[in-house]
N, CA, C and O atoms as a GROMACS GRO file, in nm:
protein
  640
    1MET      N    1  10.842   7.602  15.878
    1MET     CA    2  10.820   7.642  15.935
    1MET      C    3  10.862   7.863  15.881
    1MET      O    4  10.887   7.899  15.766
    2GLU      N    5  10.856   7.929  15.967
    2GLU     CA    6  10.877   8.030  15.939
    2GLU      C    7  10.959   8.070  15.974
    2GLU      O    8  10.994   7.961  16.019
    3LYS      N    9  11.052   8.145  16.006
    3LYS     CA   10  11.181   8.200  16.093
    3LYS      C   11  11.180   8.348  16.041
    3LYS      O   12  11.160   8.412  15.938
    4ARG      N   13  11.212   8.365  16.171
    4ARG     CA   14  11.210   8.546  16.146
    4ARG      C   15  11.340   8.614  16.240
    4ARG      O   16  11.348   8.589  16.360
    5TRP      N   17  11.439   8.703  16.169
    5TRP     CA   18  11.539   8.695  16.292
    5TRP      C   19  11.441   8.831  16.416
    5TRP      O   20  11.344   8.905  16.437
    6VAL      N   21  11.524   8.795  16.443
    6VAL     CA   22  11.549   8.895  16.565
    6VAL      C   23  11.612   8.943  16.591
    6VAL      O   24  11.721   8.902  16.632
    7LEU      N   25  11.554   9.128  16.574
    7LEU     CA   26  11.743   9.165  16.572
    7LEU      C   27  11.758   9.299  16.713
    7LEU      O   28  11.672   9.386  16.727
    8LYS      N   29  11.853   9.291  16.782
    8LYS     CA   30  11.907   9.407  16.879
    8LYS      C   31  11.861   9.438  16.860
    8LYS      O   32  11.781   9.397  16.776
    9GLN      N   33  11.854   9.597  16.941
    9GLN     CA   34  11.813   9.762  16.904
    9GLN      C   35  11.976   9.764  16.982
    9GLN      O   36  12.057   9.720  17.063
   10GLN      N   37  11.919   9.900  16.826
   10GLN     CA   38  12.100   9.956  16.796
   10GLN      C   39  12.167  10.000  16.970
   10GLN      O   40  12.120   9.983  17.082
   11GLY      N   41  12.288  10.060  16.925
   11GLY     CA   42  12.380  10.064  17.073
   11GLY      C   43  12.309  10.251  17.003
   11GLY      O   44  12.257  10.292  16.899
   12SER      N   45  12.350  10.308  17.130
   12SER     CA   46  12.304  10.437  17.124
   12SER      C   47  12.460  10.489  17.026
   12SER      O   48  12.574  10.459  17.061
   13GLU      N   49  12.434  10.552  16.931
   13GLU     CA   50  12.468  10.667  16.842
   13GLU      C   51  12.678  10.694  16.981
   13GLU      O   52  12.794  10.657  16.967
   14GLU      N   53  12.615  10.761  17.068
   14GLU     CA   54  12.749  10.799  17.192
   14GLU      C   55  12.824  10.701  17.147
   14GLU      O   56  12.936  10.695  17.096
   15ASP      N   57  12.706  10.595  17.187
   15ASP     CA   58  12.848  10.455  17.312
   15ASP      C   59  12.922  10.466  17.161
   15ASP      O   60  13.039  10.502  17.172
   16ASN      N   61  12.876  10.441  17.020
   16ASN     CA   62  12.915  10.310  16.877
   16ASN      C   63  13.051  10.414  16.818
   16ASN      O   64  13.147  10.378  16.749
   17GLU      N   65  13.020  10.547  16.871
   17GLU     CA   66  13.100  10.625  16.841
   17GLU      C   67  13.268  10.620  16.949
   17GLU      O   68  13.387  10.605  16.922
   18LYS      N   69  13.209  10.636  17.037
   18LYS     CA   70  13.280  10.632  17.118
   18LYS      C   71  13.400  10.516  17.125
   18LYS      O   72  13.522  10.533  17.120
   19LEU      N   73  13.330  10.402  17.135
   19LEU     CA   74  13.490  10.261  17.117
   19LEU      C   75  13.513  10.275  16.989
   19LEU      O   76  13.617  10.222  16.947
   20ALA      N   77  13.434  10.340  16.902
   20ALA     CA   78  13.461  10.340  16.723
   20ALA      C   79  13.663  10.365  16.710
   20ALA      O   80  13.770  10.316  16.673
   21LYS      N   81  13.586  10.490  16.781
   21LYS     CA   82  13.722  10.617  16.795
   21LYS      C   83  13.839  10.495  16.897
   21LYS      O   84  13.931  10.424  16.855
   22GLU      N   85  13.799  10.508  17.003
   22GLU     CA   86  13.899  10.431  17.113
   22GLU      C   87  13.952  10.240  17.057
   22GLU      O   88  13.984  10.148  17.132
   23LEU      N   89  13.944  10.240  16.940
   23LEU     CA   90  13.962  10.048  16.889
   23LEU      C   91  14.029  10.105  16.699
   23LEU      O   92  14.127  10.049  16.649
   24ASN      N   93  13.970  10.192  16.644
   24ASN     CA   94  13.994  10.272  16.553
   24ASN      C   95  13.899  10.167  16.417
   24ASN      O   96  13.956  10.128  16.316
   25ILE      N   97  13.757  10.140  16.446
   25ILE     CA   98  13.781  10.047  16.332
   25ILE      C   99  13.584  10.142  16.347
   25ILE      O  100  13.537  10.233  16.415
   26GLU      N  101  13.524  10.034  16.223
   26GLU     CA  102  13.402  10.084  16.186
   26GLU      C  103  13.282  10.155  16.220
   26GLU      O  104  13.198  10.068  16.197
   27PRO      N  105  13.229  10.238  16.254
   27PRO     CA  106  13.140  10.208  16.351
   27PRO      C  107  13.006  10.138  16.361
   27PRO      O  108  12.926  10.151  16.454
   28VAL      N  109  12.992  10.066  16.260
   28VAL     CA  110  12.916   9.940  16.208
   28VAL      C  111  12.943   9.827  16.311
   28VAL      O  112  12.861   9.768  16.381
   29LEU      N  113  13.122   9.804  16.300
   29LEU     CA  114  13.159   9.639  16.361
   29LEU      C  115  13.087   9.708  16.522
   29LEU      O  116  13.018   9.652  16.608
   30ALA      N  117  13.156   9.893  16.510
   30ALA     CA  118  13.140   9.926  16.669
   30ALA      C  119  12.997   9.886  16.775
   30ALA      O  120  12.985   9.845  16.890
   31ASN      N  121  12.911   9.918  16.674
   31ASN     CA  122  12.780   9.950  16.696
   31ASN      C  123  12.729   9.765  16.770
   31ASN      O  124  12.664   9.737  16.870
   32LEU      N  125  12.819   9.644  16.629
   32LEU     CA  126  12.802   9.533  16.664
   32LEU      C  127  12.864   9.479  16.848
   32LEU      O  128  12.809   9.417  16.940
   33LEU      N  129  12.992   9.539  16.833
   33LEU     CA  130  12.978   9.528  16.996
   33LEU      C  131  13.004   9.614  17.079
   33LEU      O  132  13.098   9.622  17.158
   34VAL      N  133  12.845   9.735  17.045
   34VAL     CA  134  12.779   9.753  17.200
   34VAL      C  135  12.632   9.675  17.148
   34VAL      O  136  12.535   9.740  17.189
   35GLN      N  137  12.613   9.619  17.111
   35GLN     CA  138  12.476   9.540  17.088
   35GLN      C  139  12.517   9.434  17.194
   35GLN      O  140  12.416   9.374  17.232
   36ARG      N  141  12.630   9.392  17.254
   36ARG     CA  142  12.674   9.265  17.291
   36ARG      C  143  12.713   9.256  17.456
   36ARG      O  144  12.753   9.160  17.522
   37GLY      N  145  12.674   9.443  17.505
   37GLY     CA  146  12.761   9.425  17.624
   37GLY      C  147  12.893   9.503  17.594
   37GLY      O  148  12.956   9.537  17.694
   38VAL      N  149  12.950   9.540  17.458
   38VAL     CA  150  13.131   9.514  17.481
   38VAL      C  151  13.138   9.673  17.475
   38VAL      O  152  13.138   9.724  17.363
   39ARG      N  153  13.145   9.759  17.592
   39ARG     CA  154  13.136   9.940  17.522
   39ARG      C  155  13.300  10.011  17.540
   39ARG      O  156  13.345  10.104  17.473
   40THR      N  157  13.356   9.952  17.630
   40THR     CA  158  13.524   9.964  17.663
   40THR      C  159  13.581   9.932  17.535
   40THR      O  160  13.532   9.909  17.425
   41PHE      N  161  13.752   9.939  17.606
   41PHE     CA  162  13.829   9.935  17.522
   41PHE      C  163  13.892   9.793  17.582
   41PHE      O  164  13.954   9.695  17.540
   42ASP      N  165  13.852   9.830  17.668
   42ASP     CA  166  13.936   9.652  17.827
   42ASP      C  167  13.856   9.572  17.763
   42ASP      O  168  13.900   9.490  17.682
   43GLN      N  169  13.659   9.590  17.806
   43GLN     CA  170  13.547   9.483  17.741
   43GLN      C  171  13.586   9.476  17.653
   43GLN      O  172  13.678   9.405  17.694
   44ALA      N  173  13.613   9.488  17.519
   44ALA     CA  174  13.680   9.512  17.382
   44ALA      C  175  13.753   9.385  17.386
   44ALA      O  176  13.733   9.278  17.330
   45ARG      N  177  13.878   9.439  17.498
   45ARG     CA  178  14.031   9.306  17.443
   45ARG      C  179  13.984   9.148  17.496
   45ARG      O  180  14.029   9.037  17.470
   46ALA      N  181  13.865   9.200  17.587
   46ALA     CA  182  13.878   9.080  17.742
   46ALA      C  183  13.724   8.959  17.579
   46ALA      O  184  13.672   8.848  17.593
   47PHE      N  185  13.714   9.044  17.477
   47PHE     CA  186  13.585   8.965  17.396
   47PHE      C  187  13.659   8.919  17.268
   47PHE      O  188  13.629   8.837  17.181
   48PHE      N  189  13.789   9.015  17.289
   48PHE     CA  190  13.846   8.932  17.140
   48PHE      C  191  14.009   8.857  17.192
   48PHE      O  192  14.029   8.737  17.175
   49ARG      N  193  14.078   8.917  17.233
   49ARG     CA  194  14.158   8.841  17.318
   49ARG      C  195  14.155   8.781  17.445
   49ARG      O  196  14.245   8.811  17.524
   50PRO      N  197  13.990   8.633  17.506
   50PRO     CA  198  14.020   8.621  17.637
   50PRO      C  199  14.100   8.564  17.772
   50PRO      O  200  14.010   8.506  17.833
   51GLN      N  201  14.193   8.555  17.832
   51GLN     CA  202  14.190   8.506  17.913
   51GLN      C  203  14.249   8.377  17.976
   51GLN      O  204  14.357   8.411  17.929
   52LEU      N  205  14.272   8.283  18.027
   52LEU     CA  206  14.218   8.133  18.085
   52LEU      C  207  14.150   8.206  18.176
   52LEU      O  208  14.066   8.128  18.221
   53ASP      N  209  14.134   8.351  18.251
   53ASP     CA  210  14.079   8.384  18.422
   53ASP      C  211  13.968   8.412  18.336
   53ASP      O  212  13.876   8.354  18.394
   54ASP      N  213  13.909   8.477  18.213
   54ASP     CA  214  13.816   8.434  18.215
   54ASP      C  215  13.726   8.372  18.160
   54ASP      O  216  13.614   8.423  18.160
   55LEU      N  217  13.741   8.272  18.111
   55LEU     CA  218  13.664   8.157  18.108
   55LEU      C  219  13.598   8.083  18.208
   55LEU      O  220  13.669   8.092  18.308
   56TYR      N  221  13.460   7.988  18.240
   56TYR     CA  222  13.425   7.967  18.300
   56TYR      C  223  13.466   7.799  18.354
   56TYR      O  224  13.455   7.696  18.287
   57ASP      N  225  13.515   7.814  18.497
   57ASP     CA  226  13.483   7.677  18.612
   57ASP      C  227  13.418   7.584  18.467
   57ASP      O  228  13.328   7.600  18.385
   58PRO      N  229  13.488   7.516  18.486
   58PRO     CA  230  13.462   7.365  18.422
   58PRO      C  231  13.316   7.286  18.499
   58PRO      O  232  13.224   7.210  18.472
   59PHE      N  233  13.362   7.350  18.591
   59PHE     CA  234  13.328   7.200  18.692
   59PHE      C  235  13.179   7.253  18.757
   59PHE      O  236  13.121   7.202  18.853
   60LEU      N  237  13.127   7.388  18.665
   60LEU     CA  238  13.046   7.424  18.726
   60LEU      C  239  12.931   7.313  18.608
   60LEU      O  240  12.820   7.336  18.656
   61MET      N  241  12.913   7.230  18.508
   61MET     CA  242  12.904   7.172  18.421
   61MET      C  243  12.854   7.083  18.534
   61MET      O  244  12.911   7.095  18.642
   62LYS      N  245  12.761   7.002  18.521
   62LYS     CA  246  12.680   6.882  18.653
   62LYS      C  247  12.776   6.749  18.589
   62LYS      O  248  12.805   6.749  18.469
   63ASP      N  249  12.813   6.660  18.663
   63ASP     CA  250  12.947   6.614  18.662
   63ASP      C  251  13.085   6.599  18.522
   63ASP      O  252  13.107   6.543  18.414
   64MET      N  253  13.128   6.667  18.592
   64MET     CA  254  13.239   6.687  18.523
   64MET      C  255  13.360   6.623  18.580
   64MET      O  256  13.460   6.584  18.520
   65ASN      N  257  13.339   6.620  18.676
   65ASN     CA  258  13.427   6.577  18.773
   65ASN      C  259  13.380   6.396  18.740
   65ASN      O  260  13.323   6.415  18.632
   66HIS      N  261  13.378   6.365  18.744
   66HIS     CA  262  13.321   6.229  18.667
   66HIS      C  263  13.355   6.150  18.565
   66HIS      O  264  13.392   6.034  18.544
   67ALA      N  265  13.322   6.287  18.488
   67ALA     CA  266  13.365   6.242  18.377
   67ALA      C  267  13.521   6.277  18.381
   67ALA      O  268  13.579   6.252  18.275
   68ILE      N  269  13.570   6.309  18.445
   68ILE     CA  270  13.742   6.353  18.397
   68ILE      C  271  13.745   6.226  18.474
   68ILE      O  272  13.811   6.144  18.410
   69GLU      N  273  13.696   6.170  18.599
   69GLU     CA  274  13.790   6.062  18.640
   69GLU      C  275  13.703   5.928  18.502
   69GLU      O  276  13.710   5.806  18.510
   70ARG      N  277  13.678   5.957  18.462
   70ARG     CA  278  13.638   5.840  18.342
   70ARG      C  279  13.705   5.817  18.250
   70ARG      O  280  13.710   5.702  18.206
   71ILE      N  281  13.788   5.932  18.184
   71ILE     CA  282  13.824   5.944  18.046
   71ILE      C  283  13.984   5.928  18.160
   71ILE      O  284  14.070   5.885  18.084
   72GLY      N  285  14.030   5.941  18.262
   72GLY     CA  286  14.168   5.950  18.346
   72GLY      C  287  14.157   5.776  18.347
   72GLY      O  288  14.252   5.706  18.315
   73LYS      N  289  14.033   5.725  18.388
   73LYS     CA  290  14.062   5.550  18.409
   73LYS      C  291  14.067   5.491  18.304
   73LYS      O  292  14.136   5.390  18.313
   74ALA      N  293  14.004   5.515  18.163
   74ALA     CA  294  14.030   5.540  17.967
   74ALA      C  295  14.193   5.527  17.999
   74ALA      O  296  14.250   5.419  18.020
   75ILE      N  297  14.265   5.674  18.000
   75ILE     CA  298  14.404   5.645  17.984
   75ILE      C  299  14.505   5.556  18.028
   75ILE      O  300  14.601   5.504  17.971
   76GLN      N  301  14.445   5.550  18.177
   76GLN     CA  302  14.502   5.470  18.238
   76GLN      C  303  14.479   5.287  18.210
   76GLN      O  304  14.582   5.225  18.237
   77LYS      N  305  14.398   5.226  18.177
   77LYS     CA  306  14.403   5.133  18.116
   77LYS      C  307  14.369   5.086  17.994
   77LYS      O  308  14.312   4.993  17.938
   78LYS      N  309  14.472   5.263  17.961
   78LYS     CA  310  14.512   5.247  17.804
   78LYS      C  311  14.378   5.199  17.652
   78LYS      O  312  14.400   5.170  17.534
   79GLU      N  313  14.228   5.214  17.740
   79GLU     CA  314  14.106   5.165  17.623
   79GLU      C  315  14.109   5.258  17.514
   79GLU      O  316  14.188   5.352  17.521
   80LYS      N  317  14.014   5.241  17.392
   80LYS     CA  318  14.080   5.372  17.312
   80LYS      C  319  13.928   5.375  17.304
   80LYS      O  320  13.842   5.287  17.304
   81ILE      N  321  13.923   5.557  17.295
   81ILE     CA  322  13.833   5.655  17.341
   81ILE      C  323  13.840   5.747  17.187
   81ILE      O  324  13.942   5.783  17.129
   82LEU      N  325  13.634   5.782  17.127
   82LEU     CA  326  13.592   5.780  17.001
   82LEU      C  327  13.547   5.968  17.065
   82LEU      O  328  13.448   5.991  17.134
   83VAL      N  329  13.611   6.038  17.036
   83VAL     CA  330  13.596   6.200  17.035
   83VAL      C  331  13.456   6.184  16.911
   83VAL      O  332  13.427   6.129  16.805
   84TYR      N  333  13.422   6.245  16.979
   84TYR     CA  334  13.223   6.286  16.866
   84TYR      C  335  13.229   6.370  16.913
   84TYR      O  336  13.268   6.387  17.028
   85GLY      N  337  13.187   6.462  16.823
   85GLY     CA  338  13.112   6.580  16.716
   85GLY      C  339  13.030   6.634  16.650
   85GLY      O  340  13.089   6.610  16.545
   86ASP      N  341  12.926   6.699  16.611
   86ASP     CA  342  12.809   6.741  16.526
   86ASP      C  343  12.945   6.807  16.433
   86ASP      O  344  13.057   6.847  16.462
   87TYR      N  345  12.835   6.788  16.256
   87TYR     CA  346  12.916   6.831  16.141
   87TYR      C  347  12.920   7.001  16.176
   87TYR      O  348  13.035   6.969  16.208
   88ASP      N  349  12.914   7.075  16.188
   88ASP     CA  350  12.837   7.248  16.182
   88ASP      C  351  12.991   7.315  16.281
   88ASP      O  352  13.063   7.272  16.371
   89VAL      N  353  12.987   7.375  16.240
   89VAL     CA  354  13.146   7.471  16.302
   89VAL      C  355  13.195   7.461  16.433
   89VAL      O  356  13.314   7.479  16.459
   90ASP      N  357  13.068   7.420  16.558
   90ASP     CA  358  13.110   7.461  16.683
   90ASP      C  359  13.205   7.245  16.708
   90ASP      O  360  13.300   7.192  16.766
   91GLY      N  361  13.112   7.214  16.634
   91GLY     CA  362  13.088   7.091  16.661
   91GLY      C  363  13.245   6.992  16.573
   91GLY      O  364  13.298   6.884  16.599
   92THR      N  365  13.279   7.120  16.445
   92THR     CA  366  13.389   7.011  16.366
   92THR      C  367  13.550   7.061  16.452
   92THR      O  368  13.659   7.005  16.452
   93THR      N  369  13.509   7.177  16.515
   93THR     CA  370  13.651   7.241  16.602
   93THR      C  371  13.659   7.230  16.758
   93THR      O  372  13.746   7.294  16.817
   94SER      N  373  13.542   7.126  16.849
   94SER     CA  374  13.502   7.162  16.925
   94SER      C  375  13.591   6.959  16.855
   94SER      O  376  13.664   6.912  16.943
   95VAL      N  377  13.585   6.906  16.778
   95VAL     CA  378  13.637   6.804  16.734
   95VAL      C  379  13.758   6.783  16.720
   95VAL      O  380  13.844   6.727  16.789
   96ALA      N  381  13.758   6.858  16.580
   96ALA     CA  382  13.917   6.871  16.622
   96ALA      C  383  14.008   6.976  16.704
   96ALA      O  384  14.130   6.958  16.712
   97LEU      N  385  13.972   7.041  16.740
   97LEU     CA  386  14.088   7.052  16.959
   97LEU      C  387  14.058   6.968  17.003
   97LEU      O  388  14.139   6.886  16.959
   98VAL      N  389  13.974   6.903  17.084
   98VAL     CA  390  14.019   6.766  17.175
   98VAL      C  391  14.093   6.665  17.106
   98VAL      O  392  14.195   6.625  17.163
   99TYR      N  393  14.056   6.606  16.974
   99TYR     CA  394  14.146   6.498  16.905
   99TYR      C  395  14.292   6.553  16.884
   99TYR      O  396  14.386   6.476  16.905
  100SER      N  397  14.315   6.687  16.843
  100SER     CA  398  14.471   6.724  16.883
  100SER      C  399  14.545   6.704  17.007
  100SER      O  400  14.657   6.658  17.029
  101PHE      N  401  14.415   6.768  17.114
  101PHE     CA  402  14.496   6.789  17.205
  101PHE      C  403  14.560   6.632  17.297
  101PHE      O  404  14.666   6.625  17.360
  102PHE      N  405  14.404   6.463  17.269
  102PHE     CA  406  14.496   6.347  17.378
  102PHE      C  407  14.639   6.273  17.249
  102PHE      O  408  14.728   6.192  17.271
  103LYS      N  409  14.593   6.363  17.091
  103LYS     CA  410  14.629   6.294  17.033
  103LYS      C  411  14.829   6.292  16.995
  103LYS      O  412  14.891   6.252  16.897
  104GLU      N  413  14.883   6.365  17.145
  104GLU     CA  414  14.992   6.505  17.087
  104GLU      C  415  15.022   6.339  17.252
  104GLU      O  416  15.126   6.273  17.257
  105PHE      N  417  14.967   6.329  17.300
  105PHE     CA  418  14.997   6.223  17.464
  105PHE      C  419  14.942   6.057  17.436
  105PHE      O  420  15.010   5.961  17.475
  106TYR      N  421  14.869   6.048  17.396
  106TYR     CA  422  14.790   5.886  17.394
  106TYR      C  423  14.722   5.833  17.203
  106TYR      O  424  14.659   5.884  17.110
  107ASP      N  425  14.765   5.749  17.226
  107ASP     CA  426  14.775   5.676  17.097
  107ASP      C  427  14.635   5.624  17.039
  107ASP      O  428  14.572   5.666  16.942
  108HIS      N  429  14.602   5.511  17.135
  108HIS     CA  430  14.441   5.517  17.139
  108HIS      C  431  14.318   5.639  17.159
  108HIS      O  432  14.232   5.634  17.247
  109ILE      N  433  14.330   5.729  17.075
  109ILE     CA  434  14.186   5.859  17.024
  109ILE      C  435  14.158   5.791  16.846
  109ILE      O  436  14.225   5.725  16.767
  110GLY      N  437  14.062   5.835  16.847
  110GLY     CA  438  14.028   5.833  16.731
  110GLY      C  439  13.885   5.928  16.687
  110GLY      O  440  13.778   5.923  16.748
  111TYR      N  441  13.907   5.996  16.594
  111TYR     CA  442  13.722   6.102  16.599
  111TYR      C  443  13.529   6.024  16.513
  111TYR      O  444  13.482   5.913  16.487
  112TYR      N  445  13.513   6.075  16.510
  112TYR     CA  446  13.396   6.061  16.424
  112TYR      C  447  13.262   6.237  16.431
  112TYR      O  448  13.225   6.325  16.509
  113VAL      N  449  13.246   6.199  16.315
  113VAL     CA  450  13.155   6.355  16.267
  113VAL      C  451  13.085   6.299  16.190
  113VAL      O  452  13.143   6.252  16.092
  114PRO      N  453  12.961   6.283  16.198
  114PRO     CA  454  12.842   6.203  16.170
  114PRO      C  455  12.770   6.232  16.058
  114PRO      O  456  12.692   6.324  16.079
  115ASP      N  457  12.766   6.178  15.923
  115ASP     CA  458  12.650   6.252  15.766
  115ASP      C  459  12.549   6.290  15.869
  115ASP      O  460  12.484   6.224  15.950
  116ARG      N  461  12.559   6.474  15.826
  116ARG     CA  462  12.453   6.545  15.812
  116ARG      C  463  12.382   6.421  15.768
  116ARG      O  464  12.341   6.344  15.856
  117TYR      N  465  12.362   6.394  15.642
  117TYR     CA  466  12.171   6.391  15.560
  117TYR      C  467  12.201   6.273  15.643
  117TYR      O  468  12.133   6.268  15.745
  118SER      N  469  12.302   6.156  15.623
  118SER     CA  470  12.211   6.078  15.674
  118SER      C  471  12.220   6.013  15.850
  118SER      O  472  12.200   5.925  15.933
  119GLU      N  473  12.260   6.118  15.819
  119GLU     CA  474  12.251   6.074  16.092
  119GLU      C  475  12.192   6.202  16.083
  119GLU      O  476  12.075   6.203  16.121
  120GLY      N  477  12.222   6.275  16.056
  120GLY     CA  478  12.156   6.474  16.140
  120GLY      C  479  12.257   6.490  16.272
  120GLY      O  480  12.362   6.427  16.284
  121TYR      N  481  12.213   6.572  16.354
  121TYR     CA  482  12.262   6.656  16.467
  121TYR      C  483  12.236   6.476  16.614
  121TYR      O  484  12.169   6.384  16.662
  122GLY      N  485  12.347   6.546  16.607
  122GLY     CA  486  12.359   6.484  16.732
  122GLY      C  487  12.462   6.273  16.767
  122GLY      O  488  12.549   6.236  16.688
  123ILE      N  489  12.430   6.206  16.859
  123ILE     CA  490  12.475   6.115  16.888
  123ILE      C  491  12.382   6.009  16.812
  123ILE      O  492  12.267   6.024  16.854
  124SER      N  493  12.390   5.882  16.694
  124SER     CA  494  12.363   5.872  16.591
  124SER      C  495  12.393   5.698  16.611
  124SER      O  496  12.500   5.652  16.651
  125LEU      N  497  12.278   5.622  16.575
  125LEU     CA  498  12.313   5.423  16.615
  125LEU      C  499  12.440   5.493  16.493
  125LEU      O  500  12.546   5.513  16.552
  126GLN      N  501  12.445   5.518  16.395
  126GLN     CA  502  12.572   5.461  16.307
  126GLN      C  503  12.728   5.522  16.343
  126GLN      O  504  12.837   5.494  16.293
  127GLY      N  505  12.692   5.620  16.454
  127GLY     CA  506  12.851   5.641  16.549
  127GLY      C  507  12.873   5.563  16.598
  127GLY      O  508  12.989   5.528  16.620
  128ILE      N  509  12.700   5.459  16.661
  128ILE     CA  510  12.808   5.439  16.854
  128ILE      C  511  12.844   5.284  16.815
  128ILE      O  512  12.914   5.207  16.881
  129GLN      N  513  12.748   5.247  16.630
  129GLN     CA  514  12.782   5.104  16.546
  129GLN      C  515  12.959   5.146  16.488
  129GLN      O  516  13.004   5.056  16.417
  130HIS      N  517  13.049   5.254  16.507
  130HIS     CA  518  13.153   5.273  16.402
  130HIS      C  519  13.211   5.260  16.572
  130HIS      O  520  13.327   5.225  16.591
  131ALA      N  521  13.137   5.286  16.668
  131ALA     CA  522  13.198   5.308  16.818
  131ALA      C  523  13.264   5.139  16.882
  131ALA      O  524  13.359   5.096  16.949
  132GLN      N  525  13.116   5.079  16.796
  132GLN     CA  526  13.169   4.945  16.835
  132GLN      C  527  13.244   4.863  16.766
  132GLN      O  528  13.308   4.774  16.822
  133LYS      N  529  13.245   4.885  16.609
  133LYS     CA  530  13.378   4.846  16.557
  133LYS      C  531  13.458   4.831  16.547
  133LYS      O  532  13.532   4.752  16.489
  134GLY      N  533  13.463   4.955  16.638
  134GLY     CA  534  13.691   5.007  16.563
  134GLY      C  535  13.638   4.977  16.760
  134GLY      O  536  13.590   5.086  16.790
  135GLU      N  537  13.630   4.900  16.867
  135GLU     CA  538  13.687   4.858  16.986
  135GLU      C  539  13.616   4.936  17.082
  135GLU      O  540  13.563   4.878  17.177
  136TYR      N  541  13.607   5.088  17.065
  136TYR     CA  542  13.586   5.178  17.130
  136TYR      C  543  13.563   5.109  17.260
  136TYR      O  544  13.560   4.986  17.260
  137SER      N  545  13.540   5.207  17.421
  137SER     CA  546  13.470   5.179  17.518
  137SER      C  547  13.445   5.281  17.514
  137SER      O  548  13.331   5.296  17.557
  138LEU      N  549  13.478   5.350  17.491
  138LEU     CA  550  13.457   5.519  17.575
  138LEU      C  551  13.443   5.676  17.431
  138LEU      O  552  13.546   5.712  17.375
  139ILE      N  553  13.358   5.719  17.409
  139ILE     CA  554  13.298   5.875  17.282
  139ILE      C  555  13.314   5.979  17.485
  139ILE      O  556  13.306   5.983  17.608
  140ILE      N  557  13.339   6.030  17.364
  140ILE     CA  558  13.384   6.214  17.469
  140ILE      C  559  13.240   6.279  17.390
  140ILE      O  560  13.280   6.357  17.303
  141ALA      N  561  13.095   6.274  17.391
  141ALA     CA  562  13.071   6.353  17.351
  141ALA      C  563  13.071   6.497  17.323
  141ALA      O  564  13.028   6.571  17.411
  142LEU      N  565  13.122   6.558  17.186
  142LEU     CA  566  13.128   6.728  17.261
  142LEU      C  567  13.002   6.815  17.157
  142LEU      O  568  12.974   6.828  17.038
  143ASP      N  569  12.963   6.850  17.264
  143ASP     CA  570  12.866   7.010  17.191
  143ASP      C  571  12.689   6.903  17.187
  143ASP      O  572  12.592   6.976  17.208
  144CYS      N  573  12.664   6.799  17.170
  144CYS     CA  574  12.572   6.680  17.127
  144CYS      C  575  12.612   6.626  17.260
  144CYS      O  576  12.706   6.636  17.338
  145GLY      N  577  12.409   6.515  17.247
  145GLY     CA  578  12.421   6.385  17.336
  145GLY      C  579  12.375   6.417  17.485
  145GLY      O  580  12.384   6.331  17.572
  146ILE      N  581  12.328   6.535  17.508
  146ILE     CA  582  12.299   6.583  17.649
  146ILE      C  583  12.164   6.502  17.623
  146ILE      O  584  12.153   6.393  17.681
  147LYS      N  585  12.069   6.542  17.547
  147LYS     CA  586  11.974   6.516  17.578
  147LYS      C  587  11.900   6.341  17.499
  147LYS      O  588  11.785   6.296  17.500
  148ALA      N  589  12.067   6.271  17.421
  148ALA     CA  590  12.073   6.170  17.400
  148ALA      C  591  12.009   6.064  17.461
  148ALA      O  592  12.057   5.963  17.410
  149ASN      N  593  11.907   6.026  17.562
  149ASN     CA  594  11.938   5.930  17.653
  149ASN      C  595  11.933   5.818  17.639
  149ASN      O  596  11.976   5.733  17.718
  150GLU      N  597  11.867   5.795  17.513
  150GLU     CA  598  11.774   5.617  17.486
  150GLU      C  599  11.900   5.554  17.348
  150GLU      O  600  11.873   5.439  17.312
  151LYS      N  601  12.011   5.610  17.284
  151LYS     CA  602  12.126   5.616  17.154
  151LYS      C  603  12.246   5.629  17.313
  151LYS      O  604  12.357   5.576  17.327
  152ILE      N  605  12.195   5.690  17.381
  152ILE     CA  606  12.377   5.625  17.516
  152ILE      C  607  12.293   5.565  17.597
  152ILE      O  608  12.349   5.629  17.686
  153SER      N  609  12.174   5.474  17.682
  153SER     CA  610  12.110   5.388  17.734
  153SER      C  611  12.292   5.258  17.602
  153SER      O  612  12.374   5.171  17.633
  154TYR      N  613  12.254   5.340  17.459
  154TYR     CA  614  12.222   5.170  17.368
  154TYR      C  615  12.350   5.134  17.413
  154TYR      O  616  12.379   5.031  17.473
  155ALA      N  617  12.466   5.276  17.361
  155ALA     CA  618  12.618   5.248  17.352
  155ALA      C  619  12.634   5.167  17.493
  155ALA      O  620  12.665   5.051  17.464
  156LYS      N  621  12.625   5.184  17.639
  156LYS     CA  622  12.584   5.223  17.701
  156LYS      C  623  12.603   5.009  17.694
  156LYS      O  624  12.716   4.961  17.683
  157GLU      N  625  12.473   4.912  17.703
  157GLU     CA  626  12.421   4.783  17.707
  157GLU      C  627  12.511   4.727  17.592
  157GLU      O  628  12.505   4.610  17.554
  158ASN      N  629  12.595   4.821  17.539
  158ASN     CA  630  12.675   4.809  17.406
  158ASN      C  631  12.837   4.800  17.482
  158ASN      O  632  12.935   4.762  17.418
  159GLY      N  633  12.844   4.840  17.629
  159GLY     CA  634  12.982   4.825  17.657
  159GLY      C  635  13.070   4.931  17.625
  159GLY      O  636  13.191   4.912  17.626
  160ILE      N  637  13.015   5.052  17.593
  160ILE     CA  638  13.068   5.164  17.544
  160ILE      C  639  13.040   5.267  17.694
  160ILE      O  640  13.075   5.385  17.695
   0.00000   0.00000   0.00000
């Protein structure tokens, strides 16, 4: 398969220079920011140092309330929870963040990152089998699993 880079259109020279001066950065970096819609000091602050108010409401995601209820039930019943994410940078970062959060107050937590060569991306049968062997009853899938209907059904059939 041939891959093709699609370059964003250059920002205007005026916008690039203005932002470079405001932020005291190189014009090439200012251009990258302008290409992403960051044209002012305040927009740059929000881009580089977002506040909690800048985040999207997580309850806009479908069934988030059910997920929260299920996690709450697992904690209340002291079920074993497995945090599962891909091996790429956003997957491993998500796993580290969520696992560290839960580990602060909950002991029945583990994590799983699939082997990139033998399991590939997403939820794998090996990962589900790992959960079974470890007697986990809940998998929190991060940045994966949204289309893994067959594997999720398999996990459910096996008590996860």
